[in-house]
C-alpha positions in Angstrom: 0.0 0.0 0.0 1.5 3.3 -1.1 1.8 5.9 1.6 -0.6 8.9 1.7 0.5 12.4 2.6 -1.4 14.1 5.4 -1.2 17.7 6.6 -3.1 20.3 8.6 -5.2 22.9 6.8 -2.9 26.0 7.1 0.6 27.4 6.5 1.8 25.4 3.5 -0.9 22.8 3.1 -1.8 23.7 -0.5 1.8 23.3 -1.6 2.3 20.1 0.3 -0.8 18.5 -1.2 0.0 19.7 -4.7 3.5 18.2 -4.5 2.1 14.9 -3.3 -0.3 14.7 -6.2 2.5 15.5 -8.6 4.3 12.4 -7.2 1.2 10.3 -7.5 0.5 10.1 -3.8 -2.9 10.3 -2.2 -3.6 13.4 0.0 -5.4 13.7 3.4 -6.3 17.1 4.7 -6.7 17.5 8.5 -9.1 20.3 8.1 -9.9 22.8 10.8 -13.7 23.5 11.1 -14.7 26.5 9.0 -11.9 26.1 6.4 -13.5 23.4 4.3 -14.7 25.9 1.7 -11.3 27.3 1.1 -9.6 24.0 0.4 -12.5 22.8 -1.7 -11.7 25.6 -4.1 -8.4 24.0 -5.0 -9.5 20.4 -5.1 -6.2 19.0 -3.8 -7.4 16.9 -0.9 -8.4 13.4 -1.8 -9.8 12.8 1.7 -10.7 15.2 4.5 -10.6 14.6 8.3 -12.4 17.4 10.1 -10.8 18.6 13.3 -11.8 21.4 15.7 -8.2 22.3 16.8 -4.6 21.1 16.2 -4.8 19.3 19.5 -7.3 16.9 17.9 -4.3 15.1 16.2 -3.8 13.4 19.6 -7.3 11.9 19.6 -7.2 8.1 19.2 -9.8 8.1 16.4 -7.8 10.5 14.3 -4.6 8.6 14.8 -6.3 5.3 13.9 -7.7 6.8 10.8 -4.3 8.1 9.7 -2.6 4.7 10.4 -5.4 2.9 8.5 -4.8 5.1 5.5 -1.0 4.5 5.7 -0.6 8.2 6.1 2.6 10.1 6.7 2.0 13.4 8.5 4.0 16.3 7.0 4.3 18.9 9.8 4.5 22.7 9.4 4.5 25.8 11.5 0.9 25.4 12.8 1.9 22.2 14.7 4.9 23.9 16.3 3.1 27.1 17.3 0.6 25.2 19.5 3.1 23.8 22.0 2.3 20.4 23.6 5.2 18.9 21.7 6.4 16.5 24.4 3.0 14.8 24.3 3.2 14.7 20.5 6.7 13.1 20.6 5.6 10.4 22.9 2.0 9.6 22.0 1.4 10.4 18.3 1.5 7.0 16.7 1.3 7.7 12.9 4.5 8.2 10.9 5.8 11.8 10.9 8.0 13.0 8.0 11.2 14.4 9.4 12.5 14.4 13.0 9.6 14.9 15.4 12.0 15.5 18.2 13.5 18.6 16.7 10.3 20.6 16.9 10.6 21.1 20.6 14.1 22.5 20.0 12.5 24.9 17.6 9.8 26.0 20.1 12.2 26.3 23.1 14.4 29.3 22.5 17.1 28.1 24.9 17.4 24.8 23.1 17.3 26.6 19.8 20.2 28.8 20.7 22.1 25.7 21.9 21.7 23.9 18.6 22.7 26.9 16.6 25.9 27.4 18.6 26.6 23.7 18.2 26.3 24.2 14.5 29.1 26.7 14.5 27.1 29.5 12.9 27.3 33.1 13.8 24.5 33.9 16.4 23.4 37.3 17.7 24.3 37.7 21.3 21.6 36.7 23.8 20.7 39.2 26.5 20.1 37.5 29.8 17.8 40.1 31.3 16.1 43.4 30.5 18.5 45.2 32.9 21.5 44.3 30.6 20.1 46.0 27.5 22.7 48.6 26.4 21.8 48.9 22.7 19.3 47.8 20.1 17.7 44.4 20.9 14.8 42.4 19.5 12.4 41.0 22.0 10.7 37.8 21.0 7.6 36.3 22.7 7.3 32.6 23.4 6.3 30.2 20.6 6.4 30.1 16.8 3.8 32.5 15.7 5.4 34.3 12.8 6.9 37.2 14.7 3.6 38.1 16.5 4.3 40.7 19.2 8.1 41.0 18.6 9.5 44.5 19.2 12.8 46.4 19.3 14.0 48.1 22.5 17.2 50.0 23.2 17.2 50.4 27.0 15.7 48.8 30.1 13.2 51.7 30.3 12.3 51.3 26.6 11.8 47.5 27.2 9.5 48.1 30.2 7.4 50.6 28.2 6.9 48.4 25.2 6.4 45.3 27.2 3.5 47.0 29.0 2.0 47.8 25.6 2.4 44.2 24.5 0.6 42.9 27.6 -2.1 45.5 27.1 -2.8 44.1 23.6 -3.2 40.6 25.1 -0.1 39.2 23.3 1.5 37.9 26.5 -0.2 35.8 29.1 0.4 35.8 32.8 3.7 34.1 33.7 5.1 34.2 30.2 7.4 37.2 30.6 10.1 35.0 32.0 10.1 33.0 28.7 10.6 36.2 26.6 13.9 35.9 24.6 16.0 39.0 24.2 18.6 39.1 21.4 21.1 41.6 20.0 19.5 43.3 17.0 21.8 43.0 13.9 21.2 45.7 11.2 21.2 44.2 7.7 19.1 42.3 5.2 17.0 39.4 6.4 17.1 36.2 4.3 15.5 32.8 4.7 17.2 30.0 2.7 15.1 26.8 2.2 17.2 23.7 2.7 16.4 20.0 2.2 18.5 17.3 3.7 17.9 13.8 2.2 19.0 10.8 4.3 18.7 8.8 1.2 21.3 10.7 -0.8 23.2 12.3 2.1 23.0 15.7 0.4 21.9 19.2 1.5 19.9 20.9 -1.3 19.1 24.6 -1.5 15.6 24.9 -3.0 14.9 28.6 -2.6 15.2 31.7 -0.5 12.8 34.4 0.5 12.3 37.6 2.5 9.4 38.2 4.8 7.0 41.1 4.7 6.3 42.0 8.3 3.7 44.3 9.7 3.9 46.8 11.1 7.6 47.2 10.9 7.5 47.2 7.1 4.4 49.3 6.8 5.6 52.0 9.1 8.1 53.1 6.3 5.1 54.5 4.4 4.6 57.0 7.2 6.8 60.1 7.6 9.3 60.2 10.5 7.4 63.2 12.0 4.1 61.2 12.0 5.8 58.1 13.3 7.0 60.0 16.4 3.6 61.7 16.9 1.5 58.6 16.9 3.9 56.7 19.2 3.5 53.4 17.3 5.5 50.4 18.5 6.1 48.3 15.4 6.1 44.5 15.6 7.2 41.8 13.2 4.2 39.7 12.5 4.7 38.0 9.1 1.9 38.6 6.5 3.6 37.5 3.3 6.8 36.6 1.6 8.8 37.8 -1.4 11.4 35.9 -3.4 15.1 36.6 -3.1 18.1 35.5 -5.2 21.4 35.8 -3.4 24.7 37.0 -4.6 26.5 33.9 -5.8 29.5 34.5 -3.6 27.2 34.1 -0.5 26.2 30.6 -1.4 29.4 29.1 0.0 28.5 30.4 3.4 24.9 29.5 3.0 25.8 25.8 2.3 28.5 25.8 5.1 25.9 26.9 7.7 23.2 24.6 6.3 25.5 21.5 6.5 26.8 22.6 9.9 23.2 22.6 11.1 22.6 19.0 9.9 25.8 17.7 11.6 24.9 19.5 14.9 21.4 18.1 14.8 22.7 14.6 14.4 24.7 15.0 17.6 22.1 16.8 19.7 18.7 15.7 18.4 19.0 12.2 16.9 18.4 11.1 14.2 19.1 14.7 13.1 17.6 17.0 10.5 15.4 15.2 7.9 13.9 16.9 4.9 13.1 20.7 4.9 14.5 23.2 7.3 15.4 26.9 7.3 18.1 29.0 8.9 16.7 32.5 9.5 19.5 34.9 8.8 20.7 38.5 8.7 23.5 39.6 6.3 25.3 42.7 7.6 27.0 45.3 5.5 30.3 43.3 5.5 28.6 40.3 4.1 28.7 38.3 7.3 25.8 36.0 8.0 24.1 35.8 11.4 21.5 33.1 12.1 19.0 34.2 14.6 16.4 31.4 14.3 15.8 28.0 12.7 12.8 26.1 11.6 13.1 22.3 11.6 10.4 21.8 9.0 8.9 23.4 5.9 8.5 27.2 6.1 5.8 29.3 4.5 8.3 31.2 2.3 8.5 28.0 0.2 4.9 28.8 -1.0 6.5 31.2 -3.4 7.9 28.4 -5.4 5.1 26.0 -6.3 6.7 25.6 -9.7 10.3 25.7 -8.4 12.8 28.4 -7.7 16.0 29.6 -9.5 17.9 27.2 -7.2 15.7 24.1 -7.6 15.9 24.8 -11.4 19.6 24.3 -11.2 19.2 20.9 -9.6 16.1 19.5 -11.3 14.9 19.6 -14.9 11.3 19.7 -13.8 9.2 21.9 -11.5 10.3 21.1 -7.9 8.6 22.8 -5.0 9.5 21.9 -1.4 6.1 20.2 -1.2 7.0 18.0 -4.2 10.5 17.3 -2.9 9.0 16.0 0.4 6.6 13.8 -1.5 9.4 12.5 -3.7 11.5 11.5 -0.7 8.5 9.7 0.8 7.7 7.9 -2.5 11.4 6.8 -3.0 11.7 5.7 0.6 8.5 3.6 0.3 9.7 2.0 -2.9 13.1 1.1 -1.5 11.8 0.0 1.9 13.6 2.8 3.8 10.7 4.7 5.4 12.4 4.4 8.8 15.2 6.6 7.5 12.9 9.6 6.7 10.2 9.3 9.4 10.0 9.3 13.1 
């Protein structure tokens, strides 16, 4: 029985299902109530399992259905943003494409920092407490919610003022302030390379790169400096879209160095290591030095730009190759060669 590809109805589900169908695999959509009409428009789901919340994945009847369909769950950012990952690691019985144990390292900013340091990449300095702020920092709220509520501060007093505003907007719950992550702010160009590591070939592939459009930090540039000061807006970094980016070719050596360093570090710290798609979220400063400030251990939404492939995937493949299709191809080839245990956990 050929494997089916299952995913949750958000983030990059359309691309994942499209890629699966291009590789001849059946698709199963775990569809959140109220979103059925959206996904019916595209006709990419062969079967639909309706759920009320992401937590419904842990229900025995949902898991039994996925196992009965020989489904492989392809995780994306919606799974990681909800937390509850230790329970998912232990008790979710269907196959998961990739390393299910790395998602907790993505969610926990201390573990995330540890893995990036192990990878040998340049990492912005972490600030241990608000009292140690002596220059521009970026303040990140707990979880993986696309930059929601992030802000920049340049002093302990500025931090306190803006944190009060964040709490007032309901973006931080009681008891969560101790989990806030404060990091040196690097001035430069943000870039998000889309990597794929195949255990079947042992190779790291670069399949694309994007930049994120973040509100209100990008939108504020349309307002004059005078008006910005008068309205007292505290811009945040919630992602609302992505745009493609092609890098200077000379940067690619460093991009691959850091991507391969991440794979090797993950093998040491989070066995069996990185599998399939991941992203190192970077800033390139004016000297061309790359700093990695985050990682995502699964498909990122910026890959949605490249449903028919990117300039980088075109250099590797003589056919359209999205990240969704690359995932499906890895699943199909592993099933055909009897190596599913190498690509799933």
